[in-house]
C-alpha distance (Angstrom), angle and dihedral (degrees) to the residues before:
residue distance angle dihedral
M1 . . .
A2 3.72 . .
I3 3.73 118.2 .
K4 3.78 115.3 -148.5
L5 3.79 114.6 -147.6
I6 3.76 114.3 -148.0
R7 3.86 116.5 -159.3
K8 3.71 113.2 -150.6
R9 3.74 111.9 -132.0
P10 3.80 114.8 -123.0
T11 3.77 112.3 -101.7
G12 3.78 94.5 -151.5
G13 3.80 93.1 -111.2
G14 3.79 91.5 119.0
E15 3.78 90.3 48.9
R16 3.77 90.6 49.5
L17 3.80 89.0 48.6
H18 3.78 90.0 52.7
R19 3.78 92.6 49.2
G20 3.76 98.1 42.7
G21 3.77 100.5 31.2
P22 3.81 131.8 76.6
L23 3.78 92.9 -69.3
G24 3.81 92.4 55.1
S25 3.80 92.6 46.5
S26 3.80 90.6 51.0
A27 3.79 91.2 51.1
R28 3.81 91.2 51.6
W29 3.80 91.4 50.8
Q30 3.79 90.1 49.3
Q31 3.80 90.0 52.1
K32 3.81 91.3 49.5
A33 3.80 91.4 48.4
A34 3.80 90.3 49.2
S35 3.81 90.3 50.4
I36 3.80 91.6 50.2
L37 3.79 91.3 49.0
A38 3.78 90.3 49.3
V39 3.81 90.1 53.7
I40 3.82 91.4 47.7
R41 3.80 90.7 51.0
R42 3.79 89.7 54.8
I43 3.82 91.7 54.5
N44 3.78 113.0 97.4
Y45 3.80 109.1 -129.3
D46 3.76 140.9 123.6
P47 3.83 109.4 -114.7
V48 3.81 94.0 -163.9
L49 3.79 93.7 51.9
L50 3.80 91.5 43.1
F51 3.82 91.2 52.2
F52 3.81 94.0 53.6
L53 3.80 92.3 45.1
M54 3.80 92.5 51.7
L55 3.81 91.0 50.9
I56 3.81 91.0 52.6
A57 3.80 90.9 47.6
A58 3.82 90.2 51.4
I59 3.81 90.5 51.9
G60 3.79 88.6 48.6
L61 3.80 91.2 55.3
L62 3.81 91.2 49.8
A63 3.81 92.9 49.8
G64 3.80 92.7 42.2
Y65 3.80 92.6 51.1
S66 3.78 89.0 57.0
A67 3.81 94.8 42.1
S68 3.82 92.1 49.6
E69 3.82 90.8 56.9
Q70 3.79 91.6 -101.2
S71 3.78 94.6 -56.7
V72 3.79 111.4 175.2
V73 3.81 89.0 -168.1
W74 3.81 89.9 57.5
V75 3.80 91.1 50.9
E76 3.81 92.1 48.1
K77 3.81 91.8 50.7
S78 3.79 92.0 46.1
A79 3.80 93.1 46.9
F80 3.81 89.6 49.8
R81 3.81 90.4 50.6
F82 3.78 91.3 48.1
A83 3.81 91.1 50.1
L84 3.80 92.1 51.1
A85 3.81 91.1 44.4
F86 3.81 92.7 51.7
L87 3.81 90.8 47.8
L88 3.80 88.9 50.1
M89 3.81 90.1 50.2
L90 3.82 91.4 51.4
A91 3.80 90.8 46.6
I92 3.82 91.3 52.3
A93 3.81 89.2 48.3
Q94 3.83 89.5 62.8
I95 3.82 92.1 59.5
P96 3.81 114.9 93.7
Q97 3.79 112.9 -113.4
R98 3.78 87.4 -124.7
F99 3.78 88.5 74.2
F100 3.80 93.8 55.5
F101 3.78 92.8 55.4
S102 3.79 93.9 42.0
I103 3.82 91.0 60.3
A104 3.82 96.0 37.5
P105 3.85 99.0 94.4
G106 3.80 94.4 45.0
L107 3.79 93.2 44.2
F108 3.79 92.2 48.5
G109 3.80 93.2 49.2
V110 3.80 93.7 47.9
V111 3.81 92.8 48.9
V112 3.82 92.2 49.5
L113 3.81 88.7 53.3
L114 3.80 89.6 48.6
L115 3.82 89.5 52.2
V116 3.79 89.0 53.9
A117 3.81 87.8 50.5
V118 3.79 90.2 51.2
Y119 3.80 90.4 51.7
L120 3.81 91.6 50.6
F121 3.80 103.6 40.9
G122 3.80 110.1 -6.9
D123 3.81 123.7 142.0
I124 3.80 116.0 -90.7
G125 3.79 119.1 -135.4
K126 3.81 128.0 168.2
G127 3.77 90.7 -7.2
A128 3.81 95.4 -53.9
R129 3.80 131.4 101.1
R130 3.81 101.4 -142.3
W131 3.78 107.1 125.7
L132 3.77 131.6 81.0
D133 3.80 117.6 -155.6
L134 3.81 113.8 -157.6
G135 3.78 94.1 173.6
F136 3.79 97.0 -110.7
I137 3.84 94.3 47.7
R138 3.80 137.9 22.7
F139 3.80 116.8 -158.1
Q140 3.81 147.1 147.0
P141 3.82 111.1 -107.7
A142 3.82 89.8 -163.7
E143 3.81 89.8 69.1
I144 3.80 90.4 62.0
L145 3.80 90.4 57.3
K146 3.80 91.1 64.0
L147 3.80 83.0 74.2
G148 3.79 100.4 24.8
M149 3.80 95.8 54.8
P150 3.84 98.7 59.0
M151 3.82 90.7 39.2
M152 3.80 91.5 53.4
L153 3.81 95.6 44.7
A154 3.81 92.4 46.7
W155 3.83 90.9 49.9
F156 3.81 91.7 46.2
L157 3.80 97.3 48.2
A158 3.82 96.2 40.2
K159 3.80 89.2 64.2
R160 3.81 91.6 56.8
P161 3.80 135.1 62.8
L162 3.79 113.7 -77.8
P163 2.98 131.2 -107.1
P164 3.82 86.3 47.2
R165 3.78 120.0 -112.1
F166 3.80 123.3 -125.6
L167 3.81 94.7 -95.7
D168 3.80 91.7 48.7
V169 3.81 90.5 49.7
L170 3.80 89.9 50.1
L171 3.81 92.7 50.5
A172 3.80 90.7 46.9
L173 3.81 90.7 52.2
V174 3.80 89.5 52.3
L175 3.81 89.5 52.1
I176 3.82 88.1 52.6
A177 3.80 97.6 41.7
V178 3.83 100.5 50.7
P179 3.83 99.4 58.3
T180 3.82 91.9 35.0
A181 3.80 90.1 56.3
L182 3.81 91.3 48.7
I183 3.81 90.3 52.2
I184 3.81 92.5 48.1
L185 3.82 89.0 53.5
Q186 3.82 91.6 58.3
P187 3.13 81.9 51.4
D188 3.81 109.6 -116.8
L189 3.78 109.1 138.6
G190 3.80 95.9 172.3
T191 3.80 94.8 55.2
A192 3.82 90.7 41.7
I193 3.81 90.0 56.3
L194 3.81 92.6 49.7
V195 3.81 93.7 46.9
M196 3.80 93.3 46.4
M197 3.81 93.7 47.0
A198 3.82 91.5 48.3
G199 3.81 88.6 58.5
I200 3.80 94.2 42.5
F201 3.80 91.1 52.1
V202 3.82 91.0 54.5
L203 3.80 89.3 52.0
F204 3.80 91.6 47.8
F205 3.81 94.4 50.3
A206 3.80 90.3 47.0
G207 3.79 85.3 74.3
L208 3.79 98.9 -93.0
S209 3.79 113.3 -175.2
W210 3.80 116.6 -108.8
W211 3.79 87.8 -123.4
Y212 3.78 88.5 65.2
V213 3.81 89.9 48.8
L214 3.81 90.7 51.7
A215 3.82 91.0 47.3
F216 3.81 90.0 50.8
V217 3.81 92.3 51.5
L218 3.81 90.8 49.2
A219 3.81 91.6 47.6
V220 3.80 92.0 51.1
S221 3.80 90.5 48.2
A222 3.80 91.0 50.2
A223 3.81 91.7 47.6
A224 3.81 94.0 49.4
P225 3.84 95.3 86.0
L226 3.81 90.7 48.1
M227 3.81 89.8 49.9
W228 3.81 90.0 50.4
F229 3.80 97.0 50.6
Y230 3.80 102.9 32.6
V231 3.81 110.1 21.9
M232 3.81 112.1 28.9
H233 3.80 118.9 84.1
D234 3.79 123.2 -129.7
Y235 3.80 94.3 -103.2
Q236 3.81 90.3 51.6
K237 3.80 91.2 51.3
E238 3.79 88.5 48.7
R239 3.80 90.5 54.9
V240 3.80 91.7 51.9
L241 3.82 92.6 48.5
T242 3.81 90.3 46.6
L243 3.79 88.4 55.2
F244 3.80 90.4 66.5
N245 3.80 96.1 41.2
P246 3.82 115.0 13.4
M247 3.82 90.8 168.3
A248 3.81 89.5 67.7
D249 3.81 87.4 80.6
P250 3.81 106.5 15.5
L251 3.81 95.1 166.7
G252 3.80 96.1 40.3
A253 3.77 130.8 29.7
G254 3.81 93.7 -1.0
Y255 3.80 96.5 47.4
H256 3.82 97.5 92.8
T257 3.79 93.8 48.3
I258 3.81 95.0 44.9
Q259 3.80 94.9 49.6
S260 3.79 91.5 45.0
M261 3.80 92.3 51.9
I262 3.82 90.6 48.1
A263 3.80 90.6 52.2
I264 3.80 94.0 49.0
G265 3.80 93.7 44.7
S266 3.80 94.1 47.9
G267 3.81 90.5 55.0
G268 3.79 91.4 69.3
I269 3.78 119.2 -178.4
W270 3.79 101.2 -40.0
G271 3.81 101.6 22.6
K272 3.79 131.4 -128.2
G273 3.77 93.6 -81.5
W274 3.77 134.0 -97.0
L275 3.83 112.2 -53.1
Q276 3.82 89.9 6.4
G277 3.81 98.9 98.7
T278 3.80 115.8 124.8
Q279 3.80 104.3 -168.1
S280 3.80 93.0 60.9
H281 3.80 99.3 33.9
L282 3.81 92.4 49.8
N283 3.83 89.7 48.2
F284 3.79 96.1 -115.8
L285 3.80 92.6 122.1
P286 3.83 113.4 68.8
E287 3.81 124.5 -149.5
G288 3.80 90.7 18.4
T289 3.80 95.1 164.1
T290 3.81 96.4 42.7
D291 3.80 129.3 29.2
F292 3.81 96.4 2.1
I293 3.80 101.3 41.1
L294 3.81 88.7 114.3
A295 3.82 89.4 65.8
V296 3.82 90.3 52.8
Y297 3.79 90.5 50.3
A298 3.83 93.5 46.0
E299 3.80 92.6 51.0
E300 3.79 92.8 53.2
F301 3.82 100.9 35.8
G302 3.80 101.1 28.4
L303 3.77 129.6 -157.0
M304 3.80 93.3 -35.9
G305 3.79 90.6 55.3
L306 3.79 90.3 50.6
I307 3.80 90.9 50.8
I308 3.81 90.3 53.3
L309 3.81 93.0 47.0
F310 3.80 95.4 46.8
S311 3.81 89.9 45.6
L312 3.80 88.4 57.9
Y313 3.80 91.1 48.8
L314 3.80 90.4 49.5
A315 3.81 89.2 49.3
V316 3.82 90.0 55.2
I317 3.82 90.9 49.4
W318 3.81 91.8 45.8
R319 3.78 90.9 51.1
G320 3.78 91.1 48.6
L321 3.80 92.1 51.6
M322 3.81 90.1 48.5
I323 3.80 88.9 53.7
A324 3.81 88.7 49.9
A325 3.81 92.1 49.6
N326 3.80 91.3 52.8
A327 3.80 98.0 41.5
E328 3.81 113.4 123.8
S329 3.81 98.9 -141.0
A330 3.78 131.8 55.8
A331 3.80 91.0 -128.0
G332 3.80 91.1 50.6
R333 3.79 92.4 49.8
M334 3.79 93.3 50.4
L335 3.80 94.5 44.9
A336 3.81 94.6 46.6
A337 3.80 92.3 48.2
A338 3.82 91.9 47.1
I339 3.82 91.9 50.1
S340 3.81 90.8 49.9
M341 3.80 94.1 48.7
T342 3.82 92.8 44.2
F343 3.80 86.7 55.0
L344 3.81 86.3 54.8
V345 3.83 90.3 51.6
Y346 3.82 89.9 53.5
V347 3.80 91.1 54.0
F348 3.82 95.8 40.7
V349 3.81 96.1 48.1
N350 3.81 94.4 45.6
A351 3.81 93.1 46.1
G352 3.80 90.3 44.4
M353 3.79 94.3 54.1
V354 3.82 91.9 44.2
I355 3.82 93.7 53.7
G356 3.81 92.7 40.5
I357 3.81 103.8 -109.7
L358 3.82 95.0 108.5
P359 3.82 132.2 40.5
V360 3.80 118.8 -97.5
V361 3.82 103.8 -96.9
G362 3.80 103.2 157.5
V363 3.81 100.7 -108.8
P364 3.85 111.0 155.5
L365 3.80 125.5 -132.8
P366 3.83 107.6 -113.3
L367 3.83 114.7 -104.7
M368 3.81 90.3 -6.8
S369 3.81 107.8 67.2
Y370 3.79 116.1 75.9
G371 3.79 112.1 -115.4
G372 3.76 140.3 108.6
T373 3.80 107.9 -143.3
A374 3.80 97.2 50.0
L375 3.81 91.4 44.3
V376 3.81 92.0 52.6
T377 3.81 91.4 48.4
I378 3.80 93.1 49.7
M379 3.80 94.6 46.3
I380 3.80 93.2 48.3
A381 3.80 88.2 52.6
L382 3.80 91.1 49.7
G383 3.80 89.8 48.2
M384 3.80 88.7 54.5
L385 3.80 87.8 50.5
M386 3.81 90.5 55.0
S387 3.79 90.2 46.6
I388 3.80 90.7 54.9
R389 3.81 89.3 52.1
T390 3.79 94.2 53.7
Q391 3.80 105.0 31.3
R392 3.77 130.5 83.2
S393 3.78 129.5 -114.7
F394 3.79 114.3 -82.2
L395 3.78 103.6 -175.6
G396 3.76 96.5 77.0
H397 3.80 93.3 -129.5
E398 3.77 137.6 58.3
R399 3.77 132.3 -129.2
């Protein structure tokens, strides 16, 4: 007797179970994750640089929380600013470097005219004429030059034979001197230093002869007495004199420096511990969340904490110089190197004034000091640095 086997055709229930059950849900999540990763891969950014910057920002939030008397509101505002600043940096990184240099001459010319306008009828605040009020916006044109100066010099020199000839060097120095002088007249010595150094760094990385560097140092040394007697204001002279002897006016001009040095010294090697600082919590240390946040951090985390922080800053500068070394265009190399070294000037000047080896000039510590304008300027510059890393040459020839 033959037995006939009848195979039951699948009804599709198992297939529907696979699609709608846990296995199907997992597959959909894997597809979404793959799509997100694909989008991230298409974003132009430097993961190494981003990692170091995020670590510094995290340290800044820790130090700021302590300096602000454990204000959660302060941390929330700062974290929000950091988030916007990082998004702005990533957005700038998507722009081809060609665009930055195409707008450099126009941007530079407009800002110089705005500086003239500030000198003639700018708003006065705290004894300085730095702001320009256009009715719908109030801003400092000098801040824009921290970016505009290296962009302009890199564009200018990249169109000429490198290393630059004497006439090109002379024209470049004029481009540096005019806006720097207008900023000094406001007066804003800190911003003037940053703008001038940004231009000088571009010149240096253009292959400037060491004879020119020596001549520049001698010229600055010769001009120092003229600056002292005819350019510097009384309060600026007072800051320089206080640098050599802060105890001459311990409750006045020397107060910031003295209290900062006490805070740093009392931190010792390992620090007093997070939230355990006395100089800031007992209100001896002024400007704890802004210009002197480094003193708050040093008191609580000590020498070892400072070594970690400065190592991160050096890592950012190293990465920037590596990007400059591998840039495909002469303009990109000069701009990336100038941005990296200007970042170094920020750190050096702020640390110098906090430990008492430089006058107090109001230069913030990058990603640590609380403030919107300086943070935006720094992050735009870092976004340009990432753009140079990921974008192609635009000049059509290499140096």
